[in-house]
N, C-alpha and C positions, 0 to 999 in steps of 0.2 A: 427634138424641137419641143417648144412649150405646148402644153395641152390647153385646148380651148375651154374646157369646163371651168378653169379657174376664174375666167371672166364672169361666169354665171353664178359663182358661189354666193354672192351677196344679193342676188336678185330676190330672194325670198324675204328680204327685209321689209319691203313694202307691205307685206301681208299682215303686219301686226297693227297697223294704224290707219288704214285707208279711210274709215268713216270719219275719224277725227281730223285727218289731214285735209279732207275736203272742206270741213268747216273752217279751218284756219286759212286755207287758200282763198275761199270765197269772201271771208271777212276782210282780207287784205292785210298782209303782214305790216306794211309800212304804216297804214292807218292805225293799226293796233299799237304800234310803237309810239306814235304821236299821242294816242289817247291816254297814255300813262302820265302825260304832263298835266292832265286835268286835275286841279287841286280838289275838286268836289268828289273825286272817286274814293269810295270807302275800301277797306282792306279786302272785303269779300269780292268786290268787282276786280280789284287788282289781281287777286289770286286767279280768277277766271281768265283774265287777259294773259297773265304769265303762262298759264297752262296752254292756251292757244299758241302763244309765241314759241314756247319750248318745243311743242309738238310740230308746229308748222315749219320751223326752221330745220328740222331733221334732214330733209332732202335738199336743203338749200345751203345751210351753213351750220354744220354740227357744233362748232365752237360756240356760236351764238345760242344754239339750242341749249347747250349745257349751262351757259351763263344765265339765260332767262329761267331755266329750271331751278338753279340754285337760289335766285331771287325769290321765286315762288315758294320754294321749300322753306326758306326763312320765314316768310309771312304765314305759311300754313302751320308751322310749328308754334309761332307766337299765338296764333288763333286756336291752337289745340284742335285743328281739323285733321283727324287721322286719315280720312278718306283722301283728302287732297295731298297730305304728306306722302302717302303711298303712291299717289298718281305722279307726283314730281320725282320721287325716287325712281319710278319706272321710266319716266321721260329721260332723266339724266343717264340711267343705265343704257338705254337705247342710243342716246347720243354718243356715249363713249364706244359703244359697239360700232357705230358708223365711222368712228375714227380709228377702228381696229385696236382699241385698248380693251381687250377682252377680259383681262383679270379685273380691271376696274369696273367694267360693265357688270360682271358677275356679282361683285360686292354690292352694288346698288340694287340690282334686281332681286337678290336674295333678301336684302333688308326690306325691300318693298313687299316681298312675299310674306315675310313674318308679320307685318302689319295687316296685310289683306286677310291672312288666315285668322288673325285676332279679331278683326271687325266682321269677318265672314261676308265679304262683298263678292258675290258670285260673278258678276260681270267683270270686275277687275281681275279676279282670279283666272277666268278663262283667257283674258288678254295676256296676262303675265305668263301663264303656262306656255303660250305661243312664243313669247319673247325668249323664254328660257330654252324652248326647243330649238329656236333659231340659233341661239348662242352655242349650244352643244353640236348642232348640225355643222356650223361653221368650223368647229374644232374637231370634226370627224368623230365625235362621240355619238354614234348613230343610235345605239339602244336607248341611251338617256333621252336623246332628241325625240325619238318615236314615242317614248313613254309620256313626255310632256305634251306632244301633239294629241295623243289619244285622250289625255285628261282634258285638254281644251275642247276636243270634239264632243266628249261626253257632256260637258257643261253647256255648250251651245245647243246641243240637241235637247237637253233637258229644259233649257230656258224657252225654246221655241221661237219662231220668227226671227232667228238670228242667221246672218250669212255664213254659209259653210265653205264657200270657195277658198277662203284664206287657208284653212287647215288642210283642205284637199290639196291645194297647191304646195304647201309646205311638205306634206308627205311625199308628193310626187318628186319634189326637188331632192328629198332625202334618198329616194330610190334611184334617182338619176346620179347622185353622187356615188352610190354603190354600184353603178353601171348595170342596174336591173331595169333595162329599158321597157320590158313588158309591163311591170308594175307602175313604172313612171308614167307611161302613156295612159294607163287605165285611170290613174288619179288626175292627170292633167285633163283628160276628157271630162271627168266629173267637175273639176274646177271651172272649166270653160263653160259648161252647161249652166252652172250656178251663176257665173259672172255675167253671162248673156241675159239671164233672167233678171238679175239685179242691176244691169247696165254698169258694171264695175270695170272701168277702163284700166285700172291698175292690174287686175288679175288677167284681163284679156291681153294686155301687153306682156305680162309675165309668161303666160302660156305661149304666146307667139315667140318670145325669146327662147323658151325651152325647145320649141320645135325647130328653131333656127340652129341651135346647138346640136340637136338630134340628127339633123341632116347635113351638118357641116362637112363631114369627111366624105360621105358617099354621094350626096347630091347638092353641091354648093349653090346651084341656081335656085333650087327650092329653099335652101337655107336663107338665101338673100331675100327672097320674097317674104318669108316670115320675119326677118329682121326689120324690113321696111314697115311691115304691119305693126310690129312692136313699137317702132319709132313714132308712127302716127298716133297710136293709142296713148303713149306717154306724153307726147306733145299736147294732145287734146286734154289730157288730165292735168297739164301744167306741172309735170314732174321733171325738174331739171336734172336730177341725179341719173334717173333711168333713161332720159333722153341721151345723155352722154354715153351711157352703157350701150344703148342701141346703136349709136354712131360707131363705136369701136367694134361692135359685132359685125356691122356692115363692112368695115375695113377688113376684118378677118375673113369674111365670106369671099370678098374679091381676091384676097391673097391666096386663099386655098383653091380658088378657081384658076389661079395662074395669072391674075390681072393685077400685078403689083402696082402698076401705074395708076389704076383706078382706086386702089386701096390707100395710096399715100395721102390724097387730100382729106379723106375721111379720118385717117389717123391724126393728121395735123389739126383738123377741126376739133376732134375729141380732146386732144391735148390742150388746145387753147381754152376750151370751155372748162376742162377739169382744173386748170391752174387758177381759175377764178373762184373755185370752191375750196373748202377745207377738208376734202376727202383724199387722203394720201393714196388709198387703194386705186382710185380712178387715174390719178397721175401716173402711178407705177404701171398700170395696165396700158395706158396710152404710150408711154415711153417704150414699153416692151414691144408693142406693135410696130413702132417706128424702127426699133433695133432689128426686128426680124425682116422688115421690108428692105431696109438699107443693106442688110447682109445678103438678101437675095439678089440685089443689084450689084454686089461686089464693092459697095462703098463701105469698106471695113472701118475706117476712121469714124464716120458718122454712126455706124452701127454700134461701135464700141462706146461712143459718148452717150448714146441713148440708153444702152444696156446698163451702163454704170449709174446713170441718173435713176433708172427704175429700181436698181438694187438699193441705192442709198435712200430712196423715198419710202419704200415699204418692202421689208424682207420677211414678212410674217407668213406669206404663202409659199409653201415648200416647192410646189411645181413651178410657179413663176420664178422663184429665186434660182432654182436649179437650171432653168432654161437660160436665164440671164448670165449665170456663171459660165455656162457652156458657150454662149455667144461671145463673152469677153475673152475666154480662153482661145477660141478659134480665130477671132478677129485679130488679136495680138499675134497669133502665129502667122496669119496671112500678111501682117504688116512687118514681119521679121523681128518682132520684139519677143525673143525667146524667154528672157527673164520674166517679163510681165505675164506671158502665157503660162509659165510654170507657177507663178504666184497665184493666178486665178484658178489653175488646175488644183493646186493645194487647197484653195478655198472650197472648191467643189468637193474634194475628198472630205474635208472637215464637215461640210454641210450634209453630205449624204451619209457619213458615218454615224450621225445621230439617229438614223433610221436603220434598223437591223433586219428588215424584211427582205426576202429574196427579190421582191419587185425593185427596190431601190438599189440592191447590190447588182442586179442585172443591168440597170440603167448606168451604174458606175462603170461596169466592165465595157459596155457599149461606147461610152464616151472616151474611155482610155484608148480603145482600139482606133476610134476615129482620130483622136489626137495624134497617136503614133503614126498612123497611115499618112495623114496630111503633112506631118512634120517630115517624114521620109521623102514624100513627094517634093516638098519645097527644097530639101537638101539636094536631091538628085537634079532638080532643074537648075540650081545654082552651080553645082559641080560640073554639069555637062558643058558649060561655057569654057571651062579650062581645058577640056579635051586631054586629060592626062591619064596615065595608067592607074594612078592612085584613086582616081574617081571610081573606076569600075571595080577595083579591088574593095573599096569601101562599100560600094553598093552590094556586091556579092556577100561580103562579110555581114552587112546589116541584114540582108535577106536570110542568110543562114542562121544568124542569131534570133531573128524574129520567128523563123520556123521552129527552132529548138524551144524557144519560150512558149510558142503556141502549142507545140507537142506536149510539153510538160504541163501546161495549163489544162489542156484537154484531158490528159491522163489523170491529173488531180481531180478535175470535175467528174470524170467517170467514176473514180474511186469514191468520191463523196456521194454521188448519186446511188451507187450500189449500197453504201452504208445506210443512206437514208431509206432506201427501199427495204433493206433488212429490218431496220428499226420500225418502219411502218408496218411490216408484216407481223413483227412481234407484238406491237401495240394492238393491231387488229385482232390477233389471236387472244390477247388478254381481254379486249373488249367483248369479243364474242363469248368467251368463257364467262365473263361477268354477266353479260346479257342473258346467257342460257341459265345461269344460276338464279338470277333475279326473276326471269320469266317463269322458271319452275316454281319458285316461291310464290309468285303471283298466281300461277295456275292452281297451286295447292290451296292458297288462301281463298281464291275465288270459288273453288269447288267446295271447300269447307263452309264458306259463308252461304253458298247456295244450299248445301245440305242442311245447315242449321236453320236457314230461313224456311225451307220446306217443312222441316220437323216442327218448328215453332208454329207455323201457319196451319199445316195439315194435321199435326198431331195434337199439341197442346191447345192450339186454337180451336180445333174441332171439339175437343173434350170440354173446354170451357163453354162453347156454344151449346153443347148438349146439356150441360148443367144448368145453363141459363133457361133453356126451354123446359126443363124438367121441374124447376122450382115452382112456377105458377101452378102446375098440376098438383104438386104436393100441397100448395096453399089452399087450393080449391076444396080439398078434402079434409081440411082441418079448421077448427074454430080458434082464431087468434085474437088476443087482446089488442087494444089500440097501440100500446107500446110495441108489442111484437110485430104488428103490421108495419109500423114505422121502421123498425130495425130490418124487417124483411125487405122493404123498399130500398133502404140504404144498401143492403147487401146486393140487391139487383143492380143498383147504380154503380157500386164499386166493381161488380163483375163486368158491366159494360165498359167501364173505363179500363179495366185490365185487358179486356179483349182488344180494345182500340190501341192501347199501348203496345200490346203484343204484335199487332199487325204493323204498327209504325216501326218497331225494332226490326221485324222481319223484312220490311220494305227497304230500310236503310242498309241492312246487311248486304242485300243484293237487289237493288231496285229493278222492277220489271221493265220500267220505261227505258233503262239503259240497254237492256238486252234487245228490246223490241224496236225502239225508236232512235237510240243513239245519244250522244253527249248533250246536244242542245236541249232535247226534251227532258232528260234526266236532271241536268243542272238547273233548268228552269223550274222543275218541280221542287227540287231541293231548296232553291233560294226563295220560292214563293211562300213557303211555310214559315220563314223567318222574317219578321217585320222589318228588321234593320238591314236586310241584305237586298241589293238590287242586282239584276243580271242583264248584261248586254252581249249581243251576239253580232258578229260581222263576218261576212264571207259566204261561201257556198256550203250547202248542207251535204257534204260527202261523208259516208260512213268510213270509219277507220278500223283497223284490226281490233278485235275485242280486247286483246291484252292492253293496247294503248289506250282505248277508251276507258277501260276499268282503272288503269293507272291514273289518268287525269282526273276522273271522278273522285277517286280516293284522296288524291293530293288536295283538290279543292275542298273536299269535305273536311279534311284535317286542318287545312289552313284557316277556313272559316271558323271552325270550332276553337282553334287557338286564339283567333282574334276576339271571339266572344268571351272566352274563358280567362285569358291572360292579359289582353291589351285594353280591356275596358272600352271597347269600341262601340259607338252608337250608330255608325254609318259604315257599311261594308259594301264595296263594289266588286262584283265578279264579272270578268270580261273574257270572252272566248272569240278568237279570230282564226278562221280556217280559209286557206287559199290553196291553189294548186300545188305549191311547192313548200308550204310551211303551215304549221299549226302552233298557236300560242295561247296561253291563258295568263290572266293577271288577277291577283287578289289584293285589293287596296282597302285600308281602313284608316280611321281617324283616331286610333288609339294612342297609347302612351309610348309606343315603340319599344325597342329593346337593343341591347348591345350584341351585334352579330358575332363578335369574337367570343362572347361569354356563352353563347348557345351552340357553338359549333360542335361541341361534344354531345349535345342532346340527341337522343335517339330519334325523336320525331322529325326534326328538320334535317338531320343527317340522313335518315332513311329516305326522305323525299328527294334530297339532292342525289343520292346514289341511284335511286330508281330512274329519275329523269335522265341522268347521264348515261345509264346503261342502255336507254333507248335512243342515245345519240342526241339528247337535248341539252340545253344549257339553262341554268337557274341564276337569276339576278335578284339581289335583295337590296332595297333602298329603305332605310329606316331613320327616323328622327323622333324627337319627343312630340311631334305633331301628327305622327301616323307612320304607317308601314306600307310599302308596296313590294310585292313578290311577283316576279315575272318569269315565266318559263316558255321556252320556244323549241320546237322540233322541226327539223328539215325533213320534208316528205319526198321520197324518191319517186313513187308512183301514187297517184290519187286513187283511192278506193271508192268505187261507186256502188258498192254492195248495199242494198236496202234492207 
């Protein structure tokens, strides 16, 4: 049966524009349209009105939003207003996103980003990063989505006095899509706290909707309460799109509680309201709800009709489409339309075959078994009326065949599982061998760095200090000319600088703060001494194994040096995130970028990648001529609380 979270997938859309949307709604969309007929309006005023209309219609009529956005874009380009040109490109991109035209949306959003980076508009940059995060989140590209959300969060925090609930809510939705309930609840709680402080009805409605989906399976009554809470908030905020979404969620809550009779009017109401809009996703969701309700009632013809309309309206959502294909297959089977059932089953096969993961293959096997079982049951019921010997022989033969097929299938699965286990063991042994080799290298490197640092500091450093303190005594016993005194002072000054440089080199070879206080303190010290580098830390301050902390420090150190030396970067951001189950770091710069394929054979970046992967981590590189972002993430099995 279809999964409920597909309904929630676009809930995060409200998070990228609520401050502007309020302005457009309060001004009155109809009155703004009429104001365009005023002949005394200059182009600047028209541009502002088109901005309000294109933004305000997003949750009312996305096609109108795009149309008004294009009118404003034309005027902004004629006026050579780069800021408003970028604004309209963003508005149009979000409008296409609302119409599920994701490729077109991406084109407009990236064009807007290019202009925003050129004019360096911090506020627009933060909003656009959120929009791009939403786009990648909707397409299940979660690492890219999280990267854009974190960029947006950093900008908002740096600006100050900016609402943070939007980004918190987006990150929570991302974790919910990943079925990481613990992290999702944590960020939803942060979003709700900020929303209550700022009296943001959209975020409060969004959080209530998330809670409804969270309790949908286990506690339908509690889910229903949260769904009604979401509906009240969206209605108070005047948001028609999410009002419909809330109504459909209420229908699902009733259905999952076993109250299909109560679910039906809500589903019909949602469909009626959705058909007045230009959002195909909402219509498809409402038709799907009705298909499921009628199927539960045994009204297979009605269920088939609604499922087909849902499929035809919007087939971009994999889970929703798979559910509707399943409904159409089984409804046709119940109606005795074997050819149609086989047709939709073939469609289901084609649909699922595009996804090669075990999850979807398992779903496919489950549907095939259900189809074969119900088909045999229908055949037996029809043949029993004839009361002939051939009926029983056919049943017995079918059962024997089914048993043989099941036996062969199970045997094949067992063989495959054994093969996969063997391959996994070989892979683990290779990984352990590689990890041991790299850890030995790191241990040797760390020990050698520590020895050299001590020798430099305690040996050469002490000798230079003795020389420094001995020179004044020599001077006091000698008569020096003025020129010699000046040279003597210069020598003392150069000696001081040499001692300082020696200590700096010794410190960076093996910083004492890394050994004593951990990653946060050592990276903060490292970044503080470089004016163009900023450091951000998120999460809990747990100590990790020394090998891992040393690895991360060395990687960040080398990446920052690369950005300064090769990328001509003037602004470098270092970010460290540490949670119970994961640890990640990001180094982002505004340099000239590089070709990842051209540097894959380079020892520096290749060594960083190998070391990170040896510790079970993953490395992602995003680069363009406007800058580079390198992100590494490690899964933590047990959190280390050693201080």
